[in-house]
C-alpha positions in Angstrom: 3.2 -44.5 67.2 4.5 -47.2 64.7 1.3 -46.8 62.5 2.3 -42.8 62.5 5.3 -43.5 61.6 4.5 -45.6 58.9 2.1 -43.1 57.3 4.6 -40.5 57.4 7.1 -42.8 55.7 4.4 -43.6 52.8 3.5 -39.9 52.9 7.2 -39.2 52.0 7.9 -41.9 49.5 5.0 -40.8 47.6 6.1 -37.0 47.4 9.3 -38.1 46.9 7.9 -40.1 43.8 6.0 -37.1 42.6 9.2 -35.4 42.7 10.8 -37.4 40.4 8.0 -37.6 37.6 8.6 -35.8 34.5 6.3 -32.7 33.9 3.4 -32.6 31.6 4.9 -31.2 27.8 2.4 -29.0 26.7 0.2 -30.0 23.8 0.1 -28.6 20.5 -1.7 -25.2 19.7 -4.1 -24.6 16.5 -3.8 -21.3 15.2 -5.2 -19.1 12.9 -4.2 -16.1 11.9 -6.1 -13.8 9.2 -4.4 -11.2 7.2 -4.9 -8.6 5.0 -2.8 -5.7 3.4 -3.4 -2.1 1.0 -7.1 -2.0 2.2 -6.8 2.1 1.0 -9.9 3.4 3.1 -12.0 1.1 1.2 -15.3 1.5 3.8 -17.6 0.7 0.7 -18.4 -2.0 -1.8 -17.0 -1.6 -5.1 -19.6 -1.0 -8.1 -17.8 -3.8 -10.5 -16.8 -6.9 -10.3 -13.5 -8.6 -9.8 -11.9 -11.5 -11.8 -9.8 -14.0 -9.7 -8.7 -17.6 -10.1 -10.7 -19.8 -7.5 -9.7 -23.4 -6.8 -12.7 -24.1 -9.6 -11.3 -22.3 -12.0 -11.8 -18.5 -13.6 -14.2 -16.2 -11.0 -15.9 -13.5 -10.6 -17.5 -11.2 -8.0 -18.3 -7.9 -6.3 -15.4 -8.0 -3.5 -14.8 -6.0 -0.5 -16.5 -3.3 1.4 -15.8 -2.6 5.1 -18.4 -4.5 6.9 -18.4 -7.4 4.7 -14.6 -7.7 5.4 -15.0 -7.3 9.6 -18.2 -10.4 8.8 -15.8 -12.3 7.0 -13.0 -12.3 9.6 -15.3 -12.6 12.6 -16.7 -15.8 10.8 -13.5 -16.6 10.1 -12.1 -16.3 14.3 -15.7 -18.2 15.2 -14.0 -21.2 13.4 -10.9 -20.8 15.2 -11.3 -19.4 18.3 -7.5 -19.0 18.9 -6.4 -16.7 15.9 -4.8 -13.0 15.0 -5.9 -10.8 12.9 -2.9 -8.7 11.2 -2.0 -6.5 8.0 1.0 -5.6 5.9 0.6 -2.0 5.2 -1.1 0.7 3.4 -4.2 0.6 5.2 -4.8 4.3 4.8 -4.0 6.5 2.1 -4.7 7.0 -1.6 -8.4 5.7 -0.8 -11.6 7.1 -1.6 -13.3 10.1 -0.6 -15.6 8.8 2.2 -11.9 8.3 3.8 -10.1 10.5 2.3 -12.1 13.7 3.3 -12.1 12.8 7.3 -8.2 11.9 7.3 -8.6 8.4 6.9 -10.0 8.1 10.7 -12.6 5.4 9.6 -10.9 3.3 8.0 -8.6 3.2 11.0 -11.8 3.0 12.9 -13.1 -0.4 10.5 -10.3 -2.1 10.9 -10.2 -1.6 14.8 -13.8 -3.2 14.9 -12.6 -5.7 12.7 -10.2 -6.9 15.4 -6.9 -6.3 14.2 -4.7 -6.6 16.2 -0.9 -5.5 14.9 -0.1 -4.6 11.4 3.1 -3.2 9.6 3.5 0.8 8.1 3.3 1.1 4.3 4.5 3.7 2.3 1.4 5.4 2.3 1.1 5.0 6.3 3.9 8.3 5.6 1.5 10.5 3.2 0.7 12.9 5.8 4.1 13.3 7.7 5.3 11.5 11.0 3.2 13.2 13.1 -0.3 12.6 11.9 1.0 9.0 11.7 1.4 9.5 14.9 -2.4 10.4 15.5 -3.2 8.1 13.4 -1.6 5.4 16.3 -2.6 6.9 19.3 -5.8 9.4 18.5 -6.5 13.1 19.3 -7.7 15.9 17.2 -4.3 17.8 16.6 -4.2 19.6 13.6 -1.7 18.4 11.1 -2.5 18.7 7.5 -5.3 21.2 5.8 -8.2 19.1 6.5 -9.7 19.3 10.3 -9.2 16.1 12.5 -12.4 14.9 14.4 -14.6 16.4 11.9 -17.1 13.9 12.5 -17.1 12.5 15.9 -13.6 12.3 18.5 -10.9 10.1 17.1 -9.6 7.6 19.5 -7.1 6.2 17.6 -5.8 2.5 16.4 -6.5 -0.2 18.6 -3.9 -2.5 16.8 -0.3 -1.7 17.1 1.2 -0.7 13.9 5.0 -1.7 14.1 8.2 0.1 11.4 11.1 -2.3 12.2 13.1 -0.4 9.8 11.7 2.9 10.3 14.4 4.5 12.1 15.9 8.2 13.3 19.0 9.7 13.4 19.6 7.6 17.1 18.6 4.7 16.1 15.3 4.8 17.3 11.9 2.8 15.3 9.4 5.1 15.3 7.1 2.1 16.5 7.9 -1.1 17.8 9.3 -3.4 15.4 7.6 -6.3 17.3 5.5 -7.5 18.7 4.6 -10.9 20.8 1.4 -12.3 21.2 0.3 -15.1 23.3 -2.5 -17.2 22.4 -4.0 -20.5 23.0 -1.1 -21.2 24.6 1.6 -20.8 22.3 4.0 -18.0 21.6 3.7 -15.7 18.4 6.4 -13.3 17.1 5.5 -10.3 14.6 8.3 -8.4 12.8 6.7 -5.4 10.9 8.5 -3.8 8.4 7.3 -1.5 5.1 10.1 -1.6 1.9 13.4 0.3 1.9 12.1 2.2 -0.9 9.5 4.2 0.9 11.7 7.6 0.4 11.2 7.4 -3.2 7.7 7.3 -2.4 6.6 9.6 0.1 7.7 13.9 -0.1 11.0 14.1 1.6 9.3 16.5 4.5 6.5 14.1 5.1 9.5 11.9 6.3 12.2 13.8 7.4 14.6 13.0 10.6 13.8 9.5 9.3 15.3 6.8 7.1 14.5 3.0 6.1 16.6 0.8 6.4 17.2 -3.0 4.6 14.3 -5.1 4.6 16.2 -8.4 5.3 19.1 -6.9 7.4 16.2 -5.4 9.8 13.9 -8.9 9.5 16.9 -11.3 10.6 18.2 -8.9 13.7 14.1 -8.6 14.7 13.7 -12.2 14.4 16.4 -13.1 16.6 15.3 -11.1 19.9 11.8 -12.2 18.9 13.3 -16.1 19.5 15.5 -15.2 22.6 11.9 -14.1 23.9 10.6 -17.4 23.4 8.6 -17.1 20.6 7.4 -20.4 19.1 7.2 -18.8 15.9 8.4 -15.9 13.9 5.8 -13.8 11.4 7.8 -10.7 9.3 4.6 -8.3 8.1 6.6 -6.5 5.1 4.6 -4.3 2.9 6.9 -5.5 -0.4 5.1 -7.8 -2.6 5.5 -9.8 -5.6 4.2 -10.0 -8.8 1.9 -12.5 -10.2 -0.6 -14.0 -12.9 -3.4 -13.8 -12.7 -3.1 -11.1 -10.4 -5.9 -12.1 -8.0 -5.9 -15.9 -6.6 -7.5 -18.0 -4.3 -4.4 -20.1 -4.1 -0.7 -20.5 -6.1 2.0 -18.1 -6.7 1.5 -18.5 -10.9 4.2 -16.8 -12.5 5.7 -15.7 -9.1 8.4 -12.6 -9.2 9.3 -9.2 -8.3 10.9 -7.4 -5.3 9.9 -9.8 -2.6 11.9 -12.8 -3.9 15.6 -11.4 -2.6 14.2 -10.7 0.4 13.2 -14.2 0.8 16.4 -15.8 -0.2 18.0 -13.7 2.7 16.1 -14.2 5.1 16.5 -16.1 8.7 15.1 -20.0 8.7 13.2 -18.8 11.6 10.7 -16.7 9.6 8.4 -19.3 8.6 5.9 -17.2 7.1 6.0 -13.8 5.0 2.8 -11.8 4.9 3.2 -9.2 2.0 1.4 -5.9 0.3 2.5 -3.7 -1.5 1.9 -5.0 -5.1 -1.5 -5.3 -4.7 -1.7 -8.8 -5.9 -3.3 -12.2 -4.4 -1.2 -15.7 -3.8 0.1 -17.6 -1.4 2.4 -20.6 -1.8 5.4 -22.0 -0.4 9.0 -20.2 -1.6 11.7 -21.9 -0.5 10.3 -23.7 2.5 8.4 -21.0 4.1 5.2 -19.8 3.4 4.2 -16.7 1.3 0.8 -14.7 1.3 -0.6 -11.9 0.0 -4.4 -10.5 0.2 -5.1 -8.7 -2.7 -6.1 -4.9 -2.7 -8.9 -3.0 -0.8 -10.4 -5.9 1.2 -11.4 -7.8 -1.6 -9.8 -11.1 0.0 -8.3 -11.8 3.4 -5.7 -14.6 3.9 -6.9 -17.9 5.8 -3.5 -19.1 7.6 -3.8 -22.1 9.8 -0.3 -23.2 12.0 0.2 -26.2 14.6 2.2 -24.9 16.8 4.3 -27.1 19.6 5.4 -24.8 22.5 7.8 -27.7 23.8 10.0 -27.3 20.5 9.5 -24.1 19.2 8.3 -25.5 16.3 5.7 -24.8 13.3 4.1 -29.0 13.0 2.1 -27.4 9.8 0.8 -24.3 8.2 -1.6 -24.1 5.3 -3.2 -21.0 4.3 -4.8 -19.5 1.1 -7.2 -16.3 0.3 -10.5 -16.0 1.0 -12.7 -13.5 -0.9 -14.5 -11.0 0.8 -18.2 -11.4 -0.8 -21.9 -10.5 0.1 -22.8 -13.3 1.6 -20.6 -12.5 4.0 -23.3 -10.4 5.5 -22.3 -7.1 7.4 -20.9 -6.4 10.9 -23.4 -4.4 12.4 -20.8 -1.8 14.2 -18.7 -1.4 11.1 -21.8 -1.2 8.9 -23.4 1.8 11.3 -19.5 3.3 10.8 -19.6 3.2 7.1 -22.8 4.9 7.0 -22.4 7.7 9.6 -19.0 8.5 7.2 -21.2 8.0 3.8 -24.1 10.4 4.9 -21.5 12.6 6.1 -19.1 12.6 2.9 -22.6 12.6 0.4 -22.8 16.1 0.1 -19.4 16.8 -0.4 -18.4 14.0 -3.3 -21.7 14.9 -5.2 -21.4 18.2 -6.0 -20.9 18.1 -9.6 -17.6 20.4 -10.9 -17.3 20.2 -14.6 -17.9 17.9 -17.6 -15.3 16.3 -19.7 -15.6 14.9 -23.1 -13.6 12.3 -25.5 -11.9 14.2 -29.0 -12.0 10.9 -30.7 -12.3 7.3 -29.5 -9.3 5.8 -27.5 -9.8 2.5 -29.1 -6.2 2.5 -30.2 -3.0 1.3 -27.9 -2.7 3.8 -26.0 0.0 4.1 -22.9 -1.4 7.2 -21.5 -4.8 7.1 -20.5 -7.5 9.6 -20.9 -7.5 10.5 -17.3 -3.6 10.7 -17.5 -3.7 13.6 -20.2 -7.2 14.9 -18.4 -5.0 15.5 -15.2 -1.1 16.5 -16.9 -3.8 19.3 -18.7 -5.1 20.7 -15.9 -2.0 21.2 -14.0 -0.4 22.7 -17.1 -3.2 24.9 -17.6 -2.7 25.9 -13.9 0.4 27.7 -13.9 -1.3 30.2 -16.6 -1.3 32.9 -14.1 1.5 33.0 -12.3 3.6 35.6 -12.4 7.0 34.5 -14.2 4.9 33.0 -16.9 3.4 29.7 -17.5 5.1 26.1 -17.7 6.0 25.0 -21.2 5.6 21.5 -20.1 3.8 19.5 -16.9 4.7 15.7 -15.7 2.9 13.4 -13.2 3.6 10.5 -12.1 1.6 7.5 -13.2 1.0 6.2 -9.3 -0.1 9.7 -9.0 -3.6 9.5 -11.0 -5.3 6.6 -8.7 -8.1 5.9 -11.0 -9.5 6.5 -15.0 -12.6 8.1 -16.1 -15.9 5.8 -16.6 -16.7 4.2 -19.8 -18.0 6.0 -22.6 -17.4 9.5 -24.9 -18.0 11.9 -22.4 -19.4 12.8 -18.9 -19.6 15.1 -15.6 -17.6 14.6 -12.5 -18.4 15.2 -9.1 -15.7 16.6 -6.5 -16.0 13.0 -5.6 -14.3 11.7 -8.5 -11.8 14.2 -8.8 -10.6 13.5 -5.4 -10.8 9.5 -6.1 -8.0 11.0 -8.7 -5.8 12.8 -7.1 -6.2 12.0 -3.2 -2.8 13.8 -2.2 -3.7 17.4 -2.2 -0.3 17.4 -3.5 0.9 21.0 -4.8 1.5 22.0 -8.5 5.2 23.7 -8.5 7.2 25.1 -10.9 10.7 24.5 -11.4 13.2 25.5 -15.0 15.6 23.1 -16.1 17.4 22.4 -19.2 16.2 19.9 -21.7 19.0 17.8 -21.2 17.8 17.0 -17.6 14.6 17.0 -18.9 15.4 14.1 -21.0 17.8 12.7 -18.0 14.5 12.5 -15.6 12.9 10.6 -18.4 15.3 7.9 -19.1 14.9 7.3 -15.0 11.9 5.6 -15.1 13.4 2.5 -16.5 15.1 -0.6 -14.2 16.9 -3.2 -15.1 16.7 -6.7 -13.3 19.6 -8.9 -12.9 18.0 -10.7 -16.0 18.3 -8.5 -17.9 14.8 -7.3 -18.2 14.1 -3.4 -18.5 10.5 -2.2 -16.6 8.9 1.2 -15.3 10.5 1.0 -11.5 8.0 2.6 -10.2 5.7 5.7 -12.7 6.1 5.9 -15.4 5.9 9.7 -16.3 3.0 11.7 -18.0 3.4 14.6 -20.0 0.8 17.7 -20.6 -0.5 18.5 -24.5 2.4 19.0 -26.8 5.1 16.9 -25.1 5.7 13.6 -26.5 8.4 11.6 -26.3 9.2 7.5 -27.5 11.2 4.7 -25.6 12.7 1.5 -26.5 13.3 -1.2 -23.6 15.8 -3.0 -25.8 18.7 0.2 -25.5 21.4 0.6 -23.1 20.9 2.6 -19.9 20.6 6.4 -20.6 19.9 5.9 -24.0 16.7 4.6 -23.6 14.7 8.0 -25.0 14.5 8.1 -28.4 13.0 11.2 -28.8 11.1 13.5 -26.9 9.3 16.9 -28.9 8.1 20.0 -27.3 5.1 21.3 -29.8 6.6 19.3 -32.9 10.4 20.4 -32.3 13.0 18.2 -30.9 13.7 19.1 -26.9 16.7 21.3 -27.1 19.5 19.8 -24.4 21.0 23.8 -24.0 17.5 25.6 -23.9 15.8 25.7 -20.5 12.2 25.2 -20.3 9.5 25.8 -17.6 8.5 22.5 -16.1 4.8 21.8 -13.6 5.8 18.9 -11.6 3.5 18.5 -7.5 5.8 18.4 -4.7 6.2 14.3 -4.7 8.1 14.7 -7.5 10.1 17.8 -6.6 11.4 16.2 -4.1 12.6 13.3 -6.2 10.0 10.7 -5.8 9.3 7.7 -7.2 12.9 7.5 -8.3 13.1 11.0 -10.3 16.3 12.2 -8.8 16.9 14.7 -11.3 13.7 17.0 -10.6 15.6 17.4 -6.6 18.2 19.7 -8.9 16.5 22.2 -9.1 15.0 24.8 -7.3 10.8 25.8 -7.3 10.2 29.0 -8.3 6.8 28.7 -8.0 3.1 27.1 -6.5 0.1 27.5 -8.9 -2.0 25.8 -5.9 -3.5 22.4 -5.0 -3.3 19.5 -7.7 -7.4 18.3 -7.2 -8.3 22.8 -7.4 -6.2 22.7 -11.1 -8.0 19.6 -12.0 -11.7 21.5 -10.5 -10.8 25.0 -12.4 -9.9 22.9 -15.8 -13.3 21.0 -15.7 -15.4 23.9 -14.7 -16.2 24.9 -17.9 -15.9 21.8 -19.4 -12.8 20.0 -21.0 -11.9 18.3 -23.9 -9.6 15.3 -24.0 -7.0 14.7 -26.8 -6.8 11.7 -28.6 -3.5 9.8 -27.0 -0.1 9.3 -28.7 2.1 11.6 -26.1 3.9 8.0 -25.4 5.3 5.9 -28.0 7.2 2.5 -26.8 9.0 1.4 -29.7 10.6 -1.5 -28.3 7.5 -3.3 -29.3 7.6 -2.5 -32.8 8.9 -5.6 -35.2 
């Protein structure tokens, strides 16, 4: 009996001692985040090399291709099993025909196979409207566009989660969740996904009807507080807004850093220690005001390797490093993605290879041209598309420079395929006719300039490209509203009081790229789809006139 009591007492003492011992603290966790942005459906590797600033100096290589991107991501994940793959918008839209012709279904499928986990929306995610963007997320074959969905195979939607924290409807509900929490290696990471607040200036109004786009910093700070309250050990902002650097593509560093992301960074909550950015198609990685800012360029040419050491006990980031990894041929190819790309390439080859016509330059363009041969080709095609309108042809055609996505190949002449025309004009915009006075045309030309806080004047979103017969000159040193020095039509000064018939695409007609004046004038007629106009112009052979439609007098001594 005494022995039993003694044993029980010893056991009780042992349990009491265990109860008073402090619980073991979780160890620091190493996590790798692999980031990309502005993929734009670039499934195939490019045909030309991309120059970039490497750690050892200037380099150049063929960068990109979805299968090589997948292989690069797989290698980086193998080096750190506790990893996540994230993106900062524009994964689809404004891309090559292999993806565009199939409504970007293969791009979504390729990124899903690559292991993408979470992504912010970008402005190009909205190109085909809200319903089609939801289909990209959820899958299915519902028809929301002129092109046939699921043309090659069933579409199951993105395996990754789109985030849209500052895209809200009239009731304040977000289009997609604003945040996502991910558990990895024993740590909790919170992600915020935003697009730029200027998205309405970059997308047709009908595509985003019913939705508004809030201030980026305000949304980020509000959502960051929520993530911290939910126990996030680190908060990462995925934002489709970015910076300019010089040179454009860098493995590390942010040389000459500037741009729209800077005032956003200044206002962010300190809890946001990592900002993965995009939109400007540039590659950089550096510390800015105590936080890390990254961007992986465009078209899958780079991914950003971001290594964090997290302390779950204190909810702190102990260390964070980042650099861009070029996606080269040496990476090999991820087999499932390679097979996917091969299927869609075979399906699109017959479509894209069909020749539609020929072009030739009237003379060598070796001078200092502000509009490219492709710019002149497209604007002249859209002017010609209005010839048979019932009310008469347009006097002038304008295209925003962001609407001409590729230039002509080198040389003085050549043949264009249907794939070339789709790559040049991938949006399937309508060519519309409006009537407006000369004073309004001058006003809309003035709208292409923006003045920064330091007084620097630059193009806001796009330059305005005119058709043959129209020319204008500008001087950035002049006050706002007086920067257009001259504007002529067929050699005669534009008459402020005269009404002109003007051809513009539906994006501009709704005030896109900040050209709000266009939206003041009702659409009178429709001349068809822009890519069809280009094909019709090329069919008999198109001669591209010499450059000189736009002159920058502020460059003159």
